[in-house]
N, C-alpha and C positions, 0 to 999 in steps of 0.2 A: 822377818819374812812376811810377805804379803799373803794373807789368807783369802782364798777365792772359793765363794760358795754359789752354787747353782740353785735357784729357786725350784723346789720339786713340783710346785703346782703350775709352772710355766710349761708352755707347749701347746700343741694343737688341741682345740676344743673337739668334742664328739662329732660335730658335724663335718668339720674339715678331715678328721680322721676317716671317716665313713666315705667321703667323697674320693679322697686320695687312694684309699683301698680299693674302691670299685674301679677307679682309673688304672691302677697298677695291674689288677686281675684282668681287665680287658687287654691291656698292653702285653702282658704275659702270653696271651694267645696270638700274638703277632699281628693283630689288626690295626688299622689306623683309627686314631681316636681324635676328634676336634672338641676342644673345650670352649664353650660359649662364654668368653670373658675368662680372666685369669682365675683358676681353680682355687688359687690361695694368693693372698696379698703379701708375697715374699718372693723377692727376685731370686734368691739362691735356690729355693725349692722349685721355682718355675724352671730354673736352668737344669736341674736334675731330672725332673720329668719330661722336659724337652728332649733331652738326650735319649730317653726311653722311647719317644715318639709321639709324645702329646703335643698337639698343635693349638694355640690359642687363636681364636677367631674373635671378630666383633660382632658378627650377627649370623643368623643361619644362612644368609645369602653367600657366606664365605665357606660354607660346607658343600662339597660336590653332592649332587642328587645320589640317594641311595646310601650314603655312608653313615657313620655314627656320630652323634653328637652328646656330649655330656652337659647337662645342666648342674652347675655348681651349687654349693649349700646355701648361697645367698637366695636362690630361687629366681623365679621368672614370671612376667605377666601371661595371662591366658594367650594372648596374641602370639607368643614366641611359639607355643605349643602347636597353634594352628598353622604357623609358618612351616614349622618342622613337618608337619603331616603333608603340606602342600608339596614339600620337596622329596617326600618319600624317605625321610631320614628316620634312622632308629635312634630313639631318645633313651639315654641313660639318665634317669632323674635322680640326682644326688641332693635334691633340696633338703635341708636340714628339717627333721620333724618338728622342731620348735618354730621354725619359719612357717612351715605348712600350716600349723595350727593358728599362727598369727594371721595368715592369709585368710583362712576361714572365718576367724573372729572379726575381722575388718569387713568382710562381705555380709556377715550377720548383722554387725552394727549399722552398716549402711542401709540395709533393708528396714531395720527398726526405726531409723531416723527419717525414713521417707515414707512412712505409712500413715494413714488417718490425717492426712493434710499437713503433716510435719515437714519441715525442710532444714533439718539439722545438719550439722557438720562433723565429718570424721577428720581428726587431726593426728598427724603422725610427727612425733619427735624424732628427728634424724637428720642425716646429712643429705642436703639436696644433691641429687645426682647419684647417690649411692646405689650400688646394684640392688640390695636388698629392698630399699625404699622405692626404687622404681617397680619392682615386682609387686610391692604392696599397693601402690598407686593403680597399677593395672588391674587389681582386683575389683576396682570401682570405676573403671574407665577414667581415671585421673581426676575424679571428682572428690578429692580432699586435699587438705591443707597441710604442707610440710613445714615444720618450724624447727630451726636449728638452735635458737636460743631466745632470751627473754625479749630482745629487741624486735626480732621477727615475729613473735607473738603479739607483741603490743602493736606493731604495725598492721598486722592481719586483723586484729580487732577494730582498730581505728579507721581502716579503709573498707570495713565491711565484708571482707573475705571470710572472716568468722562472725556469724550473726549470734550474738549473746542473747538475743530474745528468743532463740530457738534452742533446743537441747543439743549438746555436743558430746562426743565420746573422744577420748584421746588414747593413743597407743604409742609405744616406743619401739623404735629399732632395737632389735634383740641385743645389740653389743653396745648400747649407750651406758652412761654413768647413771647408776641409781640415784645419786645425790642431785645430779643435774635435772633428771626426770622429775623427781620430787618438788624441786624449786619451781619448774615449768607448771606443774600441776597445781601447786598452791597458788601462782599467779592466776591461773584460770579460774580456780575457785573464787578468789578474791574479785574477780571481774564481775561476779554477779551471774554468771551463766549457770544453767542447770548442767552439771557436768558429771559424766561417768568416767572414772579413771579405771584403765585397764592395765594390770600388772603384766607386761610381756617382755621384760628384759630376761634373758636366758639366766637360769638359776646359776649355771656353772660360771658365766660371766659375772654375775652379781657377787658371788661368794669370793671371786678373785680379788675384788677391791679390798676386802677387810685383810685378806692373806696378804696382799702386796704392801698395804700400809705397814703392817708388822714387820715384813721382810725388808722394806726400804729403810725403816727406822732403826733397824738392828745392825746396819753396815755403815761404814765410813763413807762409802760411794756406792753408786749403782750404775750399772752398764745394762741399758734396756735396748734389747735387740728385736727390731721389727722392720718390715718393708716400709718403703716410702708411701705406698698407697694404702696402708693399713689403717682403717678408721679406729678399730680397737687399740691398735698400737699407740695411736696418738692420745686416746683417753686414758690408757693405763700408764703411758710414760708421763703424762701431764700429772696423774695422781702421784706417781713416785716422786716427781719433782717438788711437789707441794710438801710431802713428808721429809724429803731429803734433797736439799738444793744441788748436791753433787750428783745429780743424774744425768748420764749422758747417752743420748739415743744413737744407736749405730746399726748399719745394715749388716755387718759381718767383721771379722777380726782385722781386716785391712785398715778400718777406720779408727781403730784404737790408738791413742796417744798416751805415751808413757808418763808424762807430766801430770796427768789426771791423778795419779795414785801416789805422787811424791809425799812421803811422810805419813802415810796411811797404813793402817793395819789390815783392815778387812774390805772386800769388795763383794758385792752380791751381783749376780748376773740372772736376769730375768727377761721375759718376753711376752708377746702378744698371744692371742689364741691363734694366730696365723704363722706363728714362729716355730719352726721344727726343733725337735729336741737335739738332732745332730749339730744344728748350727749354734744353739746354746752352748753346747759342749765345746765346740771349736773355739768360740770366743772365750770360754773360761780357761781353756788350755793356753791360749794366746796371751791372756793376762798373766797366768801363773809363770810364764815363761820370761817376763820383763824382769 
């Protein structure tokens, strides 16, 4: 008989729990609520909240004047708040406290790097175009360099976007891999630049890496549940796959294939910080019925 175990550490992170709870509280009052971008990168959870009346919009221009707009855990640049004020919108700010602190640290670093004749560079290790990264760029008027990997870092140094004759400070998107961040930081140190490394990966996310490695290695196969747009889901599912090649990424129960588990004894079900517990349990039940 196939034994199925759900990872107790998987599920929403604190920032997502806070944002969804505030959205649900508002919707319980019967009002209309607009979310600026997807409140969570999980299609199933978005569908559930949509049925309760949460509408996702791409910008504040999509919110009728005088209505309420939710800023999700990823955060937003200052220009978004100014645009909301100009449209007389009530702002429900659910920016994760960890992200808020990171935004503040980037502003402070930029000020340090541009005093006393300095022309230093703020570097952000993160996914280009990710909502959190766009919010971080907005703190310094876009005057920072985003790198996704070693190749992008090398190119930015070679073409002068990162001037290693001036001091640099590097920060990470809060949901990135600690191992990959350390590799990027080490490359930067070896470049000869005067570099200050800031530890800005969320502690809850960082601790998940070690936990997931242990969980993935203790099962014959892993079913990782995450939305297609989840950056954290890609990072963590890749981690599981490195430890356990029999790792399958799914969005929900309908994507499970019985042949994945032929001849196996144990299956572990886990997910991203944007994956709801109820969806993990649905997937686990579907596997157990095979």
